[in-house]
N, CA, C and O atoms as a Tripos MOL2 file, in Angstrom:
@<TRIPOS>MOLECULE
protein
  276   275    69     0     0
PROTEIN
NO_CHARGES

@<TRIPOS>ATOM
      1 N          54.1950  108.1940   93.3710 N.3       1 MET1
      2 CA         54.8280  107.4630   92.3720 C.3       1 MET1
      3 C          56.0820  108.2780   92.2090 C.2       1 MET1
      4 O          57.1200  107.6880   92.5100 O.2       1 MET1
      5 N          56.1860  109.5330   91.7860 N.am      2 ALA2
      6 CA         56.9060  110.8480   91.6560 C.3       2 ALA2
      7 C          58.0600  110.6460   92.8720 C.2       2 ALA2
      8 O          59.2770  110.7110   92.6970 O.2       2 ALA2
      9 N          57.4660  110.4220   93.9670 N.am      3 GLU3
     10 CA         58.4770  110.3770   95.2920 C.3       3 GLU3
     11 C          59.1580  109.3830   95.3230 C.2       3 GLU3
     12 O          60.3340  109.5640   95.6370 O.2       3 GLU3
     13 N          58.7630  108.1280   95.0530 N.am      4 LYS4
     14 CA         59.4660  106.9370   95.0120 C.3       4 LYS4
     15 C          60.6560  107.1350   94.0330 C.2       4 LYS4
     16 O          61.8200  106.9890   94.4040 O.2       4 LYS4
     17 N          60.2990  107.4800   92.7360 N.am      5 GLN5
     18 CA         61.3350  107.8970   92.1730 C.3       5 GLN5
     19 C          62.4130  108.8300   92.3340 C.2       5 GLN5
     20 O          63.5460  108.6600   91.8830 O.2       5 GLN5
     21 N          61.9650  109.9640   93.0890 N.am      6 LYS6
     22 CA         62.9320  110.8920   93.6260 C.3       6 LYS6
     23 C          63.7280  110.2390   94.5620 C.2       6 LYS6
     24 O          64.8950  110.6090   94.6900 O.2       6 LYS6
     25 N          63.2780  109.3120   95.2480 N.am      7 GLN7
     26 CA         63.9960  108.6450   96.4670 C.3       7 GLN7
     27 C          65.3210  107.6430   95.5430 C.2       7 GLN7
     28 O          66.5440  107.6950   95.6760 O.2       7 GLN7
     29 N          64.6790  106.9890   94.8410 N.am      8 LYS8
     30 CA         65.4800  106.3420   93.9210 C.3       8 LYS8
     31 C          66.6400  106.9340   93.3880 C.2       8 LYS8
     32 O          67.7040  106.4000   93.6990 O.2       8 LYS8
     33 N          66.6740  108.0490   92.5570 N.am      9 GLN9
     34 CA         67.3830  108.9640   92.2950 C.3       9 GLN9
     35 C          68.4440  109.4750   93.1820 C.2       9 GLN9
     36 O          69.6400  109.5070   92.8890 O.2       9 GLN9
     37 N          67.9230  109.8690   94.2780 N.am     10 ASN10
     38 CA         68.5100  110.4540   95.3530 C.3      10 ASN10
     39 C          69.5630  109.5560   96.1000 C.2      10 ASN10
     40 O          70.6470  109.9660   96.5120 O.2      10 ASN10
     41 N          68.9940  108.0180   96.2360 N.am     11 ALA11
     42 CA         69.9320  106.9990   96.7220 C.3      11 ALA11
     43 C          70.9230  106.7230   95.5660 C.2      11 ALA11
     44 O          72.0280  106.2450   95.8230 O.2      11 ALA11
     45 N          70.6350  106.9490   94.5800 N.am     12 ILE12
     46 CA         71.7230  106.5680   93.3730 C.3      12 ILE12
     47 C          72.8420  107.6880   93.3970 C.2      12 ILE12
     48 O          74.0250  107.3920   93.2340 O.2      12 ILE12
     49 N          72.3960  109.0440   93.6150 N.am     13 GLN13
     50 CA         73.2470  110.2340   93.6040 C.3      13 GLN13
     51 C          73.9880  110.0200   94.8120 C.2      13 GLN13
     52 O          75.1530  110.4160   94.8090 O.2      13 GLN13
     53 N          73.5460  109.4800   95.8260 N.am     14 ARG14
     54 CA         74.1810  109.5110   97.3620 C.3      14 ARG14
     55 C          75.2670  108.3410   97.3250 C.2      14 ARG14
     56 O          76.3420  108.4610   97.9120 O.2      14 ARG14
     57 N          74.9230  107.2190   96.6090 N.am     15 PHE15
     58 CA         75.9500  106.0790   96.3550 C.3      15 PHE15
     59 C          77.2700  106.5320   95.6340 C.2      15 PHE15
     60 O          78.4380  106.2820   95.9320 O.2      15 PHE15
     61 N          76.6100  107.4680   94.3220 N.am     16 LEU16
     62 CA         77.8270  107.5450   93.4340 C.3      16 LEU16
     63 C          78.8640  108.5660   94.0520 C.2      16 LEU16
     64 O          80.0740  108.4590   93.8540 O.2      16 LEU16
     65 N          78.2180  109.6970   94.9180 N.am     17 ARG17
     66 CA         78.9560  110.5330   95.5780 C.3      17 ARG17
     67 C          79.9080  109.7500   96.7140 C.2      17 ARG17
     68 O          81.1190  109.9390   96.8270 O.2      17 ARG17
     69 N          79.1340  108.8560   97.5100 N.am     18 GLU18
     70 CA         79.9870  108.1260   98.5560 C.3      18 GLU18
     71 C          81.3690  107.4000   97.8220 C.2      18 GLU18
     72 O          82.5460  107.4840   98.1710 O.2      18 GLU18
     73 N          80.8680  106.7920   96.8790 N.am     19 THR19
     74 CA         82.0260  105.8950   96.0140 C.3      19 THR19
     75 C          83.0680  106.8330   95.6000 C.2      19 THR19
     76 O          84.2160  106.5120   95.9080 O.2      19 THR19
     77 N          82.9360  107.6840   95.1050 N.am     20 ILE20
     78 CA         83.9190  108.8570   94.8660 C.3      20 ILE20
     79 C          84.7000  109.4880   95.8800 C.2      20 ILE20
     80 O          85.8630  109.8570   95.7170 O.2      20 ILE20
     81 N          84.0160  109.6080   96.9620 N.am     21 SER21
     82 CA         84.6690  109.8670   97.9920 C.3      21 SER21
     83 C          85.7590  108.7830   98.6370 C.2      21 SER21
     84 O          86.9310  108.9800   98.9580 O.2      21 SER21
     85 N          85.1190  107.8110   98.6990 N.am     22 GLU22
     86 CA         86.1560  106.4460   98.9480 C.3      22 GLU22
     87 C          87.1370  106.2750   98.1680 C.2      22 GLU22
     88 O          88.2210  105.8730   98.5890 O.2      22 GLU22
     89 N          86.9210  106.5420   96.9580 N.am     23 ILE23
     90 CA         88.0130  106.4240   95.9160 C.3      23 ILE23
     91 C          88.8420  107.2830   95.8210 C.2      23 ILE23
     92 O          89.8100  106.9500   95.1370 O.2      23 ILE23
     93 N          88.8760  108.5840   96.3610 N.am     24 ARG24
     94 CA         89.6330  109.7130   96.6770 C.3      24 ARG24
     95 C          90.4910  109.2360   97.7240 C.2      24 ARG24
     96 O          91.6690  109.5420   97.5350 O.2      24 ARG24
     97 N          90.2210  108.4520   98.9780 N.am     25 ARG25
     98 CA         90.7950  108.1360  100.2100 C.3      25 ARG25
     99 C          91.7210  106.8780  100.1530 C.2      25 ARG25
    100 O          92.5000  106.5400  101.0440 O.2      25 ARG25
    101 N          91.5240  106.2700   99.0180 N.am     26 VAL26
    102 CA         92.1580  105.1520   98.7510 C.3      26 VAL26
    103 C          93.7830  105.4740   98.8480 C.2      26 VAL26
    104 O          94.0670  106.6320   98.5420 O.2      26 VAL26
    105 N          94.8250  104.6710   99.2040 N.am     27 SER27
    106 CA         96.3160  104.9090   99.0460 C.3      27 SER27
    107 C          96.4280  104.1490   98.1670 C.2      27 SER27
    108 O          96.3880  102.9350   98.3650 O.2      27 SER27
    109 N          96.6240  104.7710   96.7890 N.am     28 TRP28
    110 CA         97.1990  104.0510   95.5440 C.3      28 TRP28
    111 C          98.7420  103.7710   95.5980 C.2      28 TRP28
    112 O          99.5400  104.6400   95.9480 O.2      28 TRP28
    113 N          99.1040  102.5320   95.2390 N.am     29 PRO29
    114 CA        100.4680  102.0520   94.9190 C.3      29 PRO29
    115 C         101.2230  102.6940   93.8970 C.2      29 PRO29
    116 O         100.7730  102.8180   92.7580 O.2      29 PRO29
    117 N         102.7520  103.2590   94.3610 N.am     30 THR30
    118 CA        103.1930  103.7320   92.7780 C.3      30 THR30
    119 C         103.2640  103.0120   92.0190 C.2      30 THR30
    120 O         102.8490  101.8910   92.3160 O.2      30 THR30
    121 N         103.7140  103.1860   90.8870 N.am     31 ARG31
    122 CA        104.0660  102.1650   89.9030 C.3      31 ARG31
    123 C         105.4020  101.3000   89.9690 C.2      31 ARG31
    124 O         105.6610  100.3120   89.2830 O.2      31 ARG31
    125 N         106.0120  101.7610   90.7310 N.am     32 GLU32
    126 CA        107.3630  100.7770   90.9110 C.3      32 GLU32
    127 C         106.4810   99.2840   91.7830 C.2      32 GLU32
    128 O         106.3800   98.1170   91.4030 O.2      32 GLU32
    129 N         106.0410   99.8610   92.8530 N.am     33 GLU33
    130 CA        105.0020   99.0090   93.9310 C.3      33 GLU33
    131 C         104.3210   98.0780   93.0650 C.2      33 GLU33
    132 O         104.4840   96.8610   93.1530 O.2      33 GLU33
    133 N         103.4200   98.7360   92.0750 N.am     34 ALA34
    134 CA        102.5880   97.9110   91.4960 C.3      34 ALA34
    135 C         103.0330   96.8100   90.4730 C.2      34 ALA34
    136 O         102.6260   95.6550   90.3460 O.2      34 ALA34
    137 N         104.1490   97.6220   89.6660 N.am     35 THR35
    138 CA        105.2550   96.6660   89.2340 C.3      35 THR35
    139 C         105.6460   95.3220   89.8640 C.2      35 THR35
    140 O         105.2150   94.2370   89.4750 O.2      35 THR35
    141 N         106.5750   95.5170   90.9580 N.am     36 TYR36
    142 CA        106.9340   94.6280   91.8490 C.3      36 TYR36
    143 C         105.8750   93.5660   92.3760 C.2      36 TYR36
    144 O         106.1110   92.3580   92.4020 O.2      36 TYR36
    145 N         104.8410   94.0660   92.7380 N.am     37 LEU37
    146 CA        103.7030   93.0760   93.1780 C.3      37 LEU37
    147 C         103.3530   92.0570   92.1360 C.2      37 LEU37
    148 O         103.3710   90.8350   92.2830 O.2      37 LEU37
    149 N         102.9270   92.9600   90.7070 N.am     38 THR38
    150 CA        102.7460   92.0390   89.7090 C.3      38 THR38
    151 C         103.5760   90.8750   89.2960 C.2      38 THR38
    152 O         103.0380   89.7870   89.0880 O.2      38 THR38
    153 N         104.7720   91.0360   89.1760 N.am     39 ILE39
    154 CA        105.9010   90.0530   88.9520 C.3      39 ILE39
    155 C         105.7810   89.3340   89.9710 C.2      39 ILE39
    156 O         105.6190   88.1470   89.6880 O.2      39 ILE39
    157 N         105.7980   89.6560   91.4530 N.am     40 LEU40
    158 CA        105.4940   88.5940   92.6330 C.3      40 LEU40
    159 C         104.5100   87.8760   92.4740 C.2      40 LEU40
    160 O         104.6640   86.6960   92.7880 O.2      40 LEU40
    161 N         103.3040   88.2580   91.9960 N.am     41 VAL41
    162 CA        102.1320   87.2600   91.6390 C.3      41 VAL41
    163 C         102.2970   86.5400   90.4270 C.2      41 VAL41
    164 O         101.6360   85.5130   90.2770 O.2      41 VAL41
    165 N         103.1660   86.9640   89.4370 N.am     42 LEU42
    166 CA        103.1260   86.1030   88.6020 C.3      42 LEU42
    167 C         104.1020   84.5230   88.9380 C.2      42 LEU42
    168 O         103.7850   83.3430   88.7890 O.2      42 LEU42
    169 N         105.4390   85.2110   89.4650 N.am     43 VAL43
    170 CA        106.3870   84.2050   89.9600 C.3      43 VAL43
    171 C         105.6510   83.1970   90.9330 C.2      43 VAL43
    172 O         105.8660   81.9850   90.8990 O.2      43 VAL43
    173 N         104.7110   83.8390   91.8550 N.am     44 THR44
    174 CA        104.2480   82.6770   93.0000 C.3      44 THR44
    175 C         103.1840   82.0590   91.7950 C.2      44 THR44
    176 O         103.4490   80.8590   91.7280 O.2      44 THR44
    177 N         102.2420   82.3400   90.9540 N.am     45 MET45
    178 CA        101.3840   81.4680   90.2010 C.3      45 MET45
    179 C         102.3060   80.5520   89.5610 C.2      45 MET45
    180 O         101.8300   79.4450   89.3070 O.2      45 MET45
    181 N         103.4360   80.7420   89.2620 N.am     46 ILE46
    182 CA        104.5230   79.7440   88.2370 C.3      46 ILE46
    183 C         104.7880   78.9180   89.1990 C.2      46 ILE46
    184 O         104.6580   77.7050   89.0370 O.2      46 ILE46
    185 N         105.1680   79.4140   90.2580 N.am     47 GLY47
    186 CA        105.7910   78.0800   91.3220 C.3      47 GLY47
    187 C         104.6900   77.4160   91.4980 C.2      47 GLY47
    188 O         104.5640   76.2890   91.0190 O.2      47 GLY47
    189 N         103.7610   77.9840   92.1840 N.am     48 VAL48
    190 CA        102.8080   76.9060   92.4990 C.3      48 VAL48
    191 C         101.8170   76.3440   91.2490 C.2      48 VAL48
    192 O         100.9090   75.6010   91.6200 O.2      48 VAL48
    193 N         101.8900   76.5730   90.0910 N.am     49 GLY49
    194 CA        101.8580   75.4660   88.9430 C.3      49 GLY49
    195 C         102.7570   74.4630   89.0190 C.2      49 GLY49
    196 O         102.4260   73.2820   89.1190 O.2      49 GLY49
    197 N         103.9320   74.8710   88.9770 N.am     50 ALA50
    198 CA        104.8820   73.7810   88.7690 C.3      50 ALA50
    199 C         104.4820   72.9730   89.7160 C.2      50 ALA50
    200 O         104.0370   71.8920   89.3290 O.2      50 ALA50
    201 N         104.5100   73.1990   90.9940 N.am     51 LEU51
    202 CA        104.4810   72.4630   92.3930 C.3      51 LEU51
    203 C         103.1450   71.3540   92.0300 C.2      51 LEU51
    204 O         103.2230   70.1290   92.1130 O.2      51 LEU51
    205 N         101.9730   72.1150   91.6270 N.am     52 LEU52
    206 CA        100.7500   71.1350   91.4280 C.3      52 LEU52
    207 C         101.1040   70.1280   89.8130 C.2      52 LEU52
    208 O         100.5750   69.0310   89.6320 O.2      52 LEU52
    209 N         101.8950   70.6560   88.9770 N.am     53 ALA53
    210 CA        102.2030   69.7210   87.9860 C.3      53 ALA53
    211 C         103.3200   68.3790   88.3640 C.2      53 ALA53
    212 O         103.3160   67.2440   87.8860 O.2      53 ALA53
    213 N         104.4220   69.0920   89.5860 N.am     54 ALA54
    214 CA        104.6250   67.6040   89.6880 C.3      54 ALA54
    215 C         104.0290   66.9520   90.7500 C.2      54 ALA54
    216 O         104.6890   65.9280   90.9240 O.2      54 ALA54
    217 N         103.1110   67.0070   91.5640 N.am     55 VAL55
    218 CA        102.4360   66.3900   92.4490 C.3      55 VAL55
    219 C         101.6020   65.5620   91.4920 C.2      55 VAL55
    220 O         101.4390   64.3610   91.7030 O.2      55 VAL55
    221 N         101.1530   66.0800   90.6060 N.am     56 GLU56
    222 CA        100.0330   65.0920   89.7600 C.3      56 GLU56
    223 C         101.2440   64.2840   88.7710 C.2      56 GLU56
    224 O         100.9420   63.0940   88.6810 O.2      56 GLU56
    225 N         102.1760   64.5240   88.2200 N.am     57 ALA57
    226 CA        102.9170   63.5240   87.7380 C.3      57 ALA57
    227 C         103.4610   62.5710   88.7020 C.2      57 ALA57
    228 O         103.5500   61.4310   88.2450 O.2      57 ALA57
    229 N         103.8220   62.7100   89.8230 N.am     58 LEU58
    230 CA        104.1580   62.0230   90.8410 C.3      58 LEU58
    231 C         102.8070   61.0720   91.1140 C.2      58 LEU58
    232 O         102.8490   59.8830   90.7990 O.2      58 LEU58
    233 N         101.8620   61.5300   91.5870 N.am     59 SER59
    234 CA        100.7450   60.8170   91.8300 C.3      59 SER59
    235 C         100.3840   59.7520   90.4590 C.2      59 SER59
    236 O         100.1190   58.5510   90.5240 O.2      59 SER59
    237 N         100.4580   60.4910   89.4100 N.am     60 LEU60
    238 CA        100.0480   59.5350   88.0520 C.3      60 LEU60
    239 C         100.8870   58.2640   88.3570 C.2      60 LEU60
    240 O         100.3880   57.2050   88.7370 O.2      60 LEU60
    241 N         102.4490   58.5130   88.1160 N.am     61 LEU61
    242 CA        103.2350   57.3420   88.2590 C.3      61 LEU61
    243 C         103.1540   56.7510   89.1950 C.2      61 LEU61
    244 O         103.4960   55.5980   88.9310 O.2      61 LEU61
    245 N         102.7690   56.8950   90.6670 N.am     62 VAL62
    246 CA        102.4930   55.9820   91.7740 C.3      62 VAL62
    247 C         101.1460   55.0400   91.4380 C.2      62 VAL62
    248 O         101.0360   53.8170   91.5280 O.2      62 VAL62
    249 N         100.3370   55.8600   91.0940 N.am     63 LEU63
    250 CA         98.7940   55.1150   90.7230 C.3      63 LEU63
    251 C          99.1520   54.2610   89.5680 C.2      63 LEU63
    252 O          98.8700   53.0640   89.6230 O.2      63 LEU63
    253 N          99.6610   54.6820   88.6760 N.am     64 ASN64
    254 CA         99.7150   53.5540   87.2780 C.3      64 ASN64
    255 C         100.7820   52.3610   87.5990 C.2      64 ASN64
    256 O         100.7930   51.3680   86.8710 O.2      64 ASN64
    257 N         101.7800   52.4890   88.8300 N.am     65 ASN65
    258 CA        102.5450   51.4430   89.1110 C.3      65 ASN65
    259 C         101.7650   50.6480   90.3020 C.2      65 ASN65
    260 O         102.1370   49.4910   90.5000 O.2      65 ASN65
    261 N         100.8640   51.0960   90.9980 N.am     66 LEU66
    262 CA         99.9400   50.3870   91.6450 C.3      66 LEU66
    263 C          98.8020   49.6050   91.0170 C.2      66 LEU66
    264 O          98.3290   48.6220   91.5870 O.2      66 LEU66
    265 N          98.3930   50.0070   89.9310 N.am     67 LEU67
    266 CA         97.2920   49.8830   89.2850 C.3      67 LEU67
    267 C          97.5710   48.8100   88.0800 C.2      67 LEU67
    268 O          96.6540   48.0370   87.8030 O.2      67 LEU67
    269 N          98.5680   48.7460   87.4920 N.am     68 LEU68
    270 CA         99.2420   47.8070   86.4400 C.3      68 LEU68
    271 C          99.9880   46.7500   87.0790 C.2      68 LEU68
    272 O         100.4210   45.7960   86.4320 O.2      68 LEU68
    273 N         100.1660   46.8880   88.3950 N.am     69 ARG69
    274 CA        100.7920   45.4040   88.6450 C.3      69 ARG69
    275 C         100.0150   44.3770   88.6790 C.2      69 ARG69
    276 O         100.4840   43.2550   88.8680 O.2      69 ARG69
@<TRIPOS>BOND
     1     1     2 1
     2     2     3 1
     3     3     4 2
     4     3     5 am
     5     5     6 1
     6     6     7 1
     7     7     8 2
     8     7     9 am
     9     9    10 1
    10    10    11 1
    11    11    12 2
    12    11    13 am
    13    13    14 1
    14    14    15 1
    15    15    16 2
    16    15    17 am
    17    17    18 1
    18    18    19 1
    19    19    20 2
    20    19    21 am
    21    21    22 1
    22    22    23 1
    23    23    24 2
    24    23    25 am
    25    25    26 1
    26    26    27 1
    27    27    28 2
    28    27    29 am
    29    29    30 1
    30    30    31 1
    31    31    32 2
    32    31    33 am
    33    33    34 1
    34    34    35 1
    35    35    36 2
    36    35    37 am
    37    37    38 1
    38    38    39 1
    39    39    40 2
    40    39    41 am
    41    41    42 1
    42    42    43 1
    43    43    44 2
    44    43    45 am
    45    45    46 1
    46    46    47 1
    47    47    48 2
    48    47    49 am
    49    49    50 1
    50    50    51 1
    51    51    52 2
    52    51    53 am
    53    53    54 1
    54    54    55 1
    55    55    56 2
    56    55    57 am
    57    57    58 1
    58    58    59 1
    59    59    60 2
    60    59    61 am
    61    61    62 1
    62    62    63 1
    63    63    64 2
    64    63    65 am
    65    65    66 1
    66    66    67 1
    67    67    68 2
    68    67    69 am
    69    69    70 1
    70    70    71 1
    71    71    72 2
    72    71    73 am
    73    73    74 1
    74    74    75 1
    75    75    76 2
    76    75    77 am
    77    77    78 1
    78    78    79 1
    79    79    80 2
    80    79    81 am
    81    81    82 1
    82    82    83 1
    83    83    84 2
    84    83    85 am
    85    85    86 1
    86    86    87 1
    87    87    88 2
    88    87    89 am
    89    89    90 1
    90    90    91 1
    91    91    92 2
    92    91    93 am
    93    93    94 1
    94    94    95 1
    95    95    96 2
    96    95    97 am
    97    97    98 1
    98    98    99 1
    99    99   100 2
   100    99   101 am
   101   101   102 1
   102   102   103 1
   103   103   104 2
   104   103   105 am
   105   105   106 1
   106   106   107 1
   107   107   108 2
   108   107   109 am
   109   109   110 1
   110   110   111 1
   111   111   112 2
   112   111   113 am
   113   113   114 1
   114   114   115 1
   115   115   116 2
   116   115   117 am
   117   117   118 1
   118   118   119 1
   119   119   120 2
   120   119   121 am
   121   121   122 1
   122   122   123 1
   123   123   124 2
   124   123   125 am
   125   125   126 1
   126   126   127 1
   127   127   128 2
   128   127   129 am
   129   129   130 1
   130   130   131 1
   131   131   132 2
   132   131   133 am
   133   133   134 1
   134   134   135 1
   135   135   136 2
   136   135   137 am
   137   137   138 1
   138   138   139 1
   139   139   140 2
   140   139   141 am
   141   141   142 1
   142   142   143 1
   143   143   144 2
   144   143   145 am
   145   145   146 1
   146   146   147 1
   147   147   148 2
   148   147   149 am
   149   149   150 1
   150   150   151 1
   151   151   152 2
   152   151   153 am
   153   153   154 1
   154   154   155 1
   155   155   156 2
   156   155   157 am
   157   157   158 1
   158   158   159 1
   159   159   160 2
   160   159   161 am
   161   161   162 1
   162   162   163 1
   163   163   164 2
   164   163   165 am
   165   165   166 1
   166   166   167 1
   167   167   168 2
   168   167   169 am
   169   169   170 1
   170   170   171 1
   171   171   172 2
   172   171   173 am
   173   173   174 1
   174   174   175 1
   175   175   176 2
   176   175   177 am
   177   177   178 1
   178   178   179 1
   179   179   180 2
   180   179   181 am
   181   181   182 1
   182   182   183 1
   183   183   184 2
   184   183   185 am
   185   185   186 1
   186   186   187 1
   187   187   188 2
   188   187   189 am
   189   189   190 1
   190   190   191 1
   191   191   192 2
   192   191   193 am
   193   193   194 1
   194   194   195 1
   195   195   196 2
   196   195   197 am
   197   197   198 1
   198   198   199 1
   199   199   200 2
   200   199   201 am
   201   201   202 1
   202   202   203 1
   203   203   204 2
   204   203   205 am
   205   205   206 1
   206   206   207 1
   207   207   208 2
   208   207   209 am
   209   209   210 1
   210   210   211 1
   211   211   212 2
   212   211   213 am
   213   213   214 1
   214   214   215 1
   215   215   216 2
   216   215   217 am
   217   217   218 1
   218   218   219 1
   219   219   220 2
   220   219   221 am
   221   221   222 1
   222   222   223 1
   223   223   224 2
   224   223   225 am
   225   225   226 1
   226   226   227 1
   227   227   228 2
   228   227   229 am
   229   229   230 1
   230   230   231 1
   231   231   232 2
   232   231   233 am
   233   233   234 1
   234   234   235 1
   235   235   236 2
   236   235   237 am
   237   237   238 1
   238   238   239 1
   239   239   240 2
   240   239   241 am
   241   241   242 1
   242   242   243 1
   243   243   244 2
   244   243   245 am
   245   245   246 1
   246   246   247 1
   247   247   248 2
   248   247   249 am
   249   249   250 1
   250   250   251 1
   251   251   252 2
   252   251   253 am
   253   253   254 1
   254   254   255 1
   255   255   256 2
   256   255   257 am
   257   257   258 1
   258   258   259 1
   259   259   260 2
   260   259   261 am
   261   261   262 1
   262   262   263 1
   263   263   264 2
   264   263   265 am
   265   265   266 1
   266   266   267 1
   267   267   268 2
   268   267   269 am
   269   269   270 1
   270   270   271 1
   271   271   272 2
   272   271   273 am
   273   273   274 1
   274   274   275 1
   275   275   276 2
@<TRIPOS>SUBSTRUCTURE
     1 MET1         2 RESIDUE 1 A MET
     2 ALA2         6 RESIDUE 1 A ALA
     3 GLU3        10 RESIDUE 1 A GLU
     4 LYS4        14 RESIDUE 1 A LYS
     5 GLN5        18 RESIDUE 1 A GLN
     6 LYS6        22 RESIDUE 1 A LYS
     7 GLN7        26 RESIDUE 1 A GLN
     8 LYS8        30 RESIDUE 1 A LYS
     9 GLN9        34 RESIDUE 1 A GLN
    10 ASN10       38 RESIDUE 1 A ASN
    11 ALA11       42 RESIDUE 1 A ALA
    12 ILE12       46 RESIDUE 1 A ILE
    13 GLN13       50 RESIDUE 1 A GLN
    14 ARG14       54 RESIDUE 1 A ARG
    15 PHE15       58 RESIDUE 1 A PHE
    16 LEU16       62 RESIDUE 1 A LEU
    17 ARG17       66 RESIDUE 1 A ARG
    18 GLU18       70 RESIDUE 1 A GLU
    19 THR19       74 RESIDUE 1 A THR
    20 ILE20       78 RESIDUE 1 A ILE
    21 SER21       82 RESIDUE 1 A SER
    22 GLU22       86 RESIDUE 1 A GLU
    23 ILE23       90 RESIDUE 1 A ILE
    24 ARG24       94 RESIDUE 1 A ARG
    25 ARG25       98 RESIDUE 1 A ARG
    26 VAL26      102 RESIDUE 1 A VAL
    27 SER27      106 RESIDUE 1 A SER
    28 TRP28      110 RESIDUE 1 A TRP
    29 PRO29      114 RESIDUE 1 A PRO
    30 THR30      118 RESIDUE 1 A THR
    31 ARG31      122 RESIDUE 1 A ARG
    32 GLU32      126 RESIDUE 1 A GLU
    33 GLU33      130 RESIDUE 1 A GLU
    34 ALA34      134 RESIDUE 1 A ALA
    35 THR35      138 RESIDUE 1 A THR
    36 TYR36      142 RESIDUE 1 A TYR
    37 LEU37      146 RESIDUE 1 A LEU
    38 THR38      150 RESIDUE 1 A THR
    39 ILE39      154 RESIDUE 1 A ILE
    40 LEU40      158 RESIDUE 1 A LEU
    41 VAL41      162 RESIDUE 1 A VAL
    42 LEU42      166 RESIDUE 1 A LEU
    43 VAL43      170 RESIDUE 1 A VAL
    44 THR44      174 RESIDUE 1 A THR
    45 MET45      178 RESIDUE 1 A MET
    46 ILE46      182 RESIDUE 1 A ILE
    47 GLY47      186 RESIDUE 1 A GLY
    48 VAL48      190 RESIDUE 1 A VAL
    49 GLY49      194 RESIDUE 1 A GLY
    50 ALA50      198 RESIDUE 1 A ALA
    51 LEU51      202 RESIDUE 1 A LEU
    52 LEU52      206 RESIDUE 1 A LEU
    53 ALA53      210 RESIDUE 1 A ALA
    54 ALA54      214 RESIDUE 1 A ALA
    55 VAL55      218 RESIDUE 1 A VAL
    56 GLU56      222 RESIDUE 1 A GLU
    57 ALA57      226 RESIDUE 1 A ALA
    58 LEU58      230 RESIDUE 1 A LEU
    59 SER59      234 RESIDUE 1 A SER
    60 LEU60      238 RESIDUE 1 A LEU
    61 LEU61      242 RESIDUE 1 A LEU
    62 VAL62      246 RESIDUE 1 A VAL
    63 LEU63      250 RESIDUE 1 A LEU
    64 ASN64      254 RESIDUE 1 A ASN
    65 ASN65      258 RESIDUE 1 A ASN
    66 LEU66      262 RESIDUE 1 A LEU
    67 LEU67      266 RESIDUE 1 A LEU
    68 LEU68      270 RESIDUE 1 A LEU
    69 ARG69      274 RESIDUE 1 A ARG
């Protein structure tokens, strides 16, 4: 039983060591890049939201005209 717990502990320690090693290799964006990309994502989300709202309004208009005739 002690051997099994020791293997678990070693596996957890190995996982943490490897995770920290991978995080150090990551190429993190600069503050300016992160800001630019965040703004780009927000603008894209707003644009897609507006497009979906327009499609919904148009489809609602068409369906109301077809069903209420």
